[in-house]
C-alpha positions in Angstrom: 0.0 0.0 0.0 1.0 3.6 -0.4 1.6 5.6 2.8 3.2 8.8 4.0 6.2 7.6 6.0 7.8 9.3 8.9 11.4 8.1 9.0 12.5 9.8 12.2 11.3 12.2 14.8 11.1 15.8 13.7 10.8 14.9 10.0 7.0 15.2 9.6 7.2 18.2 7.2 9.2 16.1 4.8 7.1 13.0 4.6 6.6 11.5 1.1 4.4 8.8 -0.3 6.1 5.4 -0.4 5.2 1.8 -0.6 4.9 -0.3 2.5 3.4 -3.7 3.3 -0.3 -3.7 4.0 -1.0 -4.6 7.6 -3.2 -7.6 8.7 -5.7 -7.4 11.5 -5.1 -9.4 14.7 -7.8 -10.8 17.0 -10.3 -8.0 17.9 -9.0 -5.7 15.1 -10.3 -4.6 11.7 -8.5 -3.5 8.6 -10.0 -0.3 7.1 -9.6 0.8 3.5 -9.0 4.5 4.1 -11.2 6.9 2.2 -10.5 10.0 4.2 -8.2 11.0 7.0 -8.3 14.0 9.4 -5.4 16.3 10.2 -4.9 17.2 13.9 -2.3 19.0 16.0 -1.5 15.7 17.7 0.1 14.6 14.4 2.9 17.1 14.3 3.2 17.4 18.1 3.9 13.7 18.6 6.0 13.5 15.5 8.2 16.3 16.7 9.5 14.3 19.7 8.6 10.9 18.6 7.2 8.1 20.8 8.9 5.2 22.5 6.3 2.8 21.2 7.1 3.7 17.6 9.3 1.8 15.1 10.3 3.6 12.0 9.1 4.2 9.4 6.0 5.3 11.3 2.6 6.4 9.9 0.9 9.3 11.5 -2.8 10.2 11.8 -5.4 9.2 14.4 -8.7 10.1 12.6 -9.7 7.6 9.9 -12.9 7.0 7.8 -13.3 4.2 5.3 -14.7 0.8 4.7 -14.0 -2.5 6.5 -11.6 -4.5 4.3 -10.7 -7.4 6.6 -11.8 -8.7 10.0 -9.7 -10.3 12.7 -10.6 -13.2 14.8 -13.4 -12.8 17.4 -14.8 -9.7 15.6 -18.6 -10.2 15.1 -20.0 -6.7 15.0 -18.6 -5.6 11.6 -18.8 -6.9 8.0 -16.7 -6.3 5.0 -17.8 -3.1 3.3 -19.2 -1.4 6.4 -18.6 2.4 6.5 -16.8 3.3 9.6 -14.9 6.2 11.3 -12.7 6.1 14.4 -10.2 7.8 16.6 -7.1 5.6 16.7 -4.2 5.0 19.0 -1.3 7.4 18.3 1.2 4.8 19.6 0.3 2.6 16.7 0.6 3.1 12.9 -2.1 5.5 11.7 -4.2 6.6 8.8 -2.0 8.5 6.3 -2.1 5.4 4.1 -4.4 3.4 1.9 -5.2 0.9 4.7 -5.1 1.2 8.5 -5.7 -1.1 11.5 -7.8 -0.4 14.6 -9.7 -2.1 17.4 -13.2 -3.2 16.4 -14.8 -2.0 19.6 -13.8 1.6 19.3 -15.3 2.2 15.9 -18.5 4.0 14.8 -20.8 3.4 11.8 -21.1 6.2 9.4 -24.7 6.9 8.3 -25.3 6.8 4.5 -26.2 10.5 4.4 -22.8 11.5 5.7 -19.6 11.6 3.5 -16.3 10.1 4.6 -14.8 13.6 4.6 -17.5 15.0 7.0 -17.3 12.0 9.3 -13.5 12.1 9.7 -13.7 15.7 10.7 -15.3 14.6 14.0 -13.1 12.3 16.0 -10.1 13.9 17.6 -11.5 17.4 18.0 -15.1 16.5 18.3 -14.8 13.7 20.7 -12.4 15.8 22.8 -15.0 18.6 23.1 -17.7 16.0 23.8 -15.7 14.4 26.5 -15.0 17.8 28.0 -18.6 18.8 28.2 -20.6 15.6 28.7 -18.1 13.3 30.5 -16.4 15.9 32.8 -18.8 18.8 33.6 -21.8 18.6 35.8 -23.9 20.4 33.3 -26.9 20.7 35.6 -24.8 23.2 37.6 -23.2 25.0 34.7 -24.9 27.9 33.0 -22.0 29.9 31.6 -18.9 28.6 29.9 -15.7 30.0 28.2 -14.5 27.9 25.3 -11.2 29.1 24.1 -10.2 29.0 20.4 -13.7 28.9 19.0 -12.5 28.9 15.4 -10.4 25.8 15.8 -11.5 22.2 15.9 -11.9 21.5 19.6 -13.2 25.0 20.2 -15.6 24.9 17.3 -17.2 21.7 18.3 -17.2 22.8 21.9 -19.1 26.0 21.1 -21.7 24.0 19.2 -22.2 21.3 21.9 -22.3 23.9 24.7 -25.0 25.8 22.9 -27.0 22.6 22.3 -26.7 22.0 26.0 -28.4 25.4 26.6 -25.4 27.2 28.0 -24.4 30.9 27.6 -21.2 30.6 25.6 -18.2 32.8 25.7 -15.3 32.2 23.3 -12.0 33.7 22.0 -10.9 34.0 18.4 -9.1 36.4 16.0 -11.3 39.3 15.1 -11.8 38.1 11.5 -13.3 34.8 12.8 -15.8 36.4 15.2 -18.8 36.1 13.0 -17.9 32.5 12.2 -17.7 31.6 15.9 -21.0 33.3 16.5 -22.5 31.3 13.7 -21.5 28.2 15.6 -23.5 29.4 18.6 -21.2 31.6 20.7 -23.0 34.5 22.5 -19.8 36.5 23.2 -16.5 36.4 21.3 -13.3 38.2 22.2 -10.1 38.9 20.4 -7.5 37.4 22.7 -4.7 39.5 21.1 -6.5 42.9 21.4 -8.8 42.6 24.4 -8.4 41.9 28.1 -10.6 38.8 27.9 -10.9 38.2 31.7 -12.0 41.8 32.3 -14.6 41.5 29.5 -15.9 38.2 31.0 -16.1 39.6 34.5 -17.9 42.7 33.3 -20.5 40.7 31.4 -21.1 38.4 34.3 -21.4 41.2 36.8 -18.1 40.3 38.5 -19.1 36.6 39.1 -17.1 34.9 36.3 -18.1 31.8 34.3 -19.0 28.4 35.7 -16.6 26.6 33.4 -13.6 27.1 31.1 -12.6 24.6 28.4 -9.0 25.3 27.3 -7.3 23.6 24.4 -4.7 26.4 23.8 -1.9 26.1 26.3 -0.9 25.6 30.0 -0.4 29.3 30.3 -3.7 30.1 28.8 -5.4 27.7 31.2 -3.6 29.3 34.2 -4.6 32.8 33.1 -8.2 31.7 32.7 -8.5 30.7 36.3 -9.1 34.4 37.0 -12.4 34.3 35.1 -13.8 31.3 37.0 -16.8 31.7 39.4 -17.0 30.2 42.8 -17.2 26.4 42.5 -16.1 26.8 38.9 -14.6 24.1 36.6 -11.4 24.2 34.6 -11.2 21.6 31.8 -7.7 21.5 30.4 -6.6 19.8 27.2 -3.3 21.3 26.3 -1.6 21.2 29.6 -2.6 21.6 33.3 -2.8 25.1 34.8 -0.7 26.2 37.7 -2.8 24.7 40.5 -1.1 27.0 43.1 -2.6 30.1 41.6 -6.0 29.7 43.4 -5.5 29.3 47.1 -7.5 26.7 49.1 -10.8 27.8 50.8 -11.4 30.5 48.2 -12.9 29.6 44.9 -12.9 25.8 45.4 -12.3 25.2 41.8 -12.6 21.7 40.3 -10.0 20.6 37.7 -10.6 18.2 34.9 -8.0 16.7 32.5 -9.1 15.6 29.1 -6.8 13.2 27.2 -8.9 11.4 24.6 -6.2 9.1 23.3 -5.4 7.9 26.9 -8.4 5.6 26.5 -6.3 3.5 24.1 -3.4 3.3 26.6 -5.7 2.2 29.4 -6.7 -1.4 30.1 -10.3 -0.3 30.4 -12.2 -1.6 27.4 -15.3 0.4 28.5 -13.2 3.6 28.1 -12.3 2.5 24.6 -15.9 1.6 23.8 -16.9 5.0 24.9 -14.9 6.5 21.9 -17.4 4.6 19.7 -20.4 5.9 21.8 -19.2 9.5 21.5 -18.8 8.9 17.8 -22.3 7.5 17.4 -23.7 10.5 19.2 -21.8 13.1 17.2 -22.6 11.4 13.9 -26.3 11.4 14.9 -26.1 15.1 15.7 -24.4 15.7 12.3 -27.0 13.6 10.5 -29.8 15.7 12.1 -27.9 18.9 11.2 -27.7 19.9 14.9 -24.0 20.4 14.5 -21.7 21.3 11.6 -18.7 19.1 10.7 -16.4 22.2 10.6 -14.9 20.8 7.3 -13.1 23.7 5.6 -10.7 22.1 3.2 -10.1 18.8 1.4 -6.6 18.0 0.2 -4.7 15.1 -1.2 -2.5 12.8 0.8 0.6 14.3 -0.9 -0.4 17.7 0.4 -0.6 16.6 4.1 2.9 17.7 5.1 2.5 21.3 3.9 -1.0 21.4 5.5 0.5 20.2 8.8 2.9 23.1 8.7 0.0 25.5 8.3 -1.8 23.8 11.2 1.3 24.1 13.4 1.2 27.9 12.8 -2.2 27.9 14.5 -4.1 30.0 11.9 -6.3 27.2 10.4 -10.0 27.5 10.8 -12.1 24.4 11.2 -10.9 21.1 9.9 -8.6 20.0 7.1 -9.2 16.5 5.7 -7.2 14.5 3.2 -9.3 12.5 0.6 -7.6 9.2 -0.3 -10.2 7.4 -2.2 
């Protein structure tokens, strides 16, 4: 099969299409003929430093959509030709290839009305946002929420899901993306480069702050955002934990929540891995009902992936980029 091969850590911008042996599914696994693959920051971030579990050449990409091409032993829930999408294990070889392997129990079925390109826009960013809101936050006690980076993948899905949950949504984005983020459901959008976001939030909430913050930007941004949390607030961090010492005990009594979607694959908890499929099923249903948008902004070829990852690393990409393979 053809695949984009990473020959050593740090060389992700120079990957080229090469021939490599097509993998075979083991017990509990399926082989997927890849139709579309999603680009995510985790691709270049893990590739920069490498991973101890990898052997080179390695194949990046965790988000894959395609058809079941072969089935391993003990797999009974899938048939050859089924349309599937999944978030894969980044410690294993991934989806920048014509075929890819994953565990059968972590896969979702794609409805016929949804294209492979739309479906593969969901997993990494969408499931992360879903996990942040519906697996971490006590939404019955959350009325207001700040979701940073509303024009990006995690932020864009987070804004949509938070609005569906009936929350008042605050977000950040560059000024040229404000109308876009509002179209996803944000009630208030601030330019993080030109405005004092915390001051704006505190003013709009009459000095109380927001009930929750979802941060997929950076450890520093999560730390700074602690200032906008209300009493009994919740900090959901995805791109690094905040400085826990910033808020003293017996003051705001903040709750902290780590989201690390791929950690489900490293756990020995099959129910956690099956939950990836459940989240996918729910999001695909919402997409099919047109209750959320896929955030698909650009479709490229597999050969164009390295250059697109460079653009993604510069943090100025809106929505999702997907590579169409078949």
